[in-house]
C-alpha positions, 0 to 999 in steps of 0.5 A: 543965983550963980556966982556968974552974970554968964549963968542965972540960976533961979528956984521958983514954985518947984522949978529950977530955972537956967538961963545961958546969959551971954547972949553976945557971945550967942550963949556960948558955953564956957569951961565957968558956965559948965562948972557952975551947971554940973553941980547946980543940976545935981544939987536940983536932983537931990532936991525934992522940992524941985520938981522939973528944970527949965533951961532957955538962952538969953535974948532972942538970937540963940539958945547956945551955938556951942562951946567956947571952941575959941577959947580951946583954940587959944589954949592948944596953942598956948599949951594950956590944960583948957584942952583937956578941962573943957572936954572932960567937964562938958562930957561930964556934964552931958552924962548928968543930964542924960541921967537926970530923974526929973523933966528936964525942958530945953527951951531950944529957941534960936540957934543951937549949935555942938554943945548947944545940943549937947546940954538939950538933947539929953534932957526929956523935952525939947522945945523949938520955936519960930527961930530955931536952927539945929546943927552939929557943924563940926567936920566944918572946923575940923572936929567931930560931933562930940557932946553925946553924938556918938550916942545919940546921932545913929539912934534917930531914924534911919540915916539922919544921924550920919546925914547931919555929922557929915554936912553940919545941915541946919534944921529948923523946928520942923526938921528938928522934931522930924529928926527926934532932936527936938520933941515939940514946937510953939510958936515963940510969943508963946514961950515966955507963957509956956516958961511960967506956966510950969511954976503953976502946976500943982506937983502934988497932983500928978507925975511930973512928966504928965504934968510938963507934958500937960503944960507943953500940950497946952502951948504947943501947936504944929511946925508945918512940914519938914523940908528935909523929910522931902528927902528922906529916901535920898538920904537913906540910899545915899548915907546907908553907903559903907565908907565916906567916899561911897556916900559922894558916889552915891550922891554925884550918881543921884543926878539931883540939884540937893543931892548935888548940894549935900556933896558940895557941903561935904566936900568941904569939910576937913577929910580927917573929920568926915572919916573919923566921924564916919567912922565914930558913929558906925561904933557908937551905934553899939555903945551904951551912953558912958562907953560912947563918951569915953570914946569921945574924950578920946577921940578930943584928945586925938584932935587937939593933938593934930593940925585940922582943928586949929586950921579950921578955926582960924579960917572960920572964926579968926582970920575969918577967910573961910578957907581952910588948908585941911592936911590931908587935904584928899579923902583917900590921903585919909588913912585906916591907921589915921583914923584907927589913932584916934580912938586909942585909950588914953590909960590914966587920961581916960574919961571916967565918971567916978 
């Protein structure tokens, strides 16, 4: 077991089980949790007795609602190193999951946002349930879709990744599978049985990947129709525009109630976040995973040195007035030079994976 109750580890019959154990905080990731997850995964990677890893969240409400951005917000106000350490160590954990050579099964039942996506989407299997709600809502708090969003979002089908990044749209199980963020759907009342089924596998009989696939196959079901899929053509058309302003103009011109809803959502978000995120994904499409994470760390530090993140957290999580005052307040005031400053190399402070 772990040294803290916020994350639990157990090894049984060839399976390493991780439980994110902060149900009252929707299993949000803290830096101490990240510091336990990394070494344990590294140890299980080298342990020949461990054939697969299963990660899930405690309680029924959330797999993981993200990183502990409230703590990062406070650290930034206090001048604490957490604004550097949290992102650096979280991104190294994301990379460890990305390169993990054994089946890594995330049971993404409940709320799965931001950092929760980061500890699931880079693994081999992401199993959604009836209560699954996946989102990358960072532009709504004056940030950007990180935890590997630079890499995985541009690689989703069509323009779905940019759509998710600029809107923070919430996906159910069917939508998550349609986008490729989830790989399978298992009804909620079968999740516990699925987790236990992994411990009954004969790991000596076949390849681990095939055994995990077979176990999920026995419990999975059809998730139903994806509502988001009905808007694929509109998303492809509007989000293929070459700027945030052009995307909004295309949505306005669509003459569609759903398009108007999407445009309204985007106009509530930080203009700086929107424009930086657009550029982030444009560049991310051509980057390998490591380069994408180096870029994200640069972006994180630029946002920590800015204003909108602190204003977004104040408005949504601290004062809860839901009335952030973004600066700049208009897209037109977010100049190319302002966007480019977010991508500036950090020299000796740049993220490394040594």
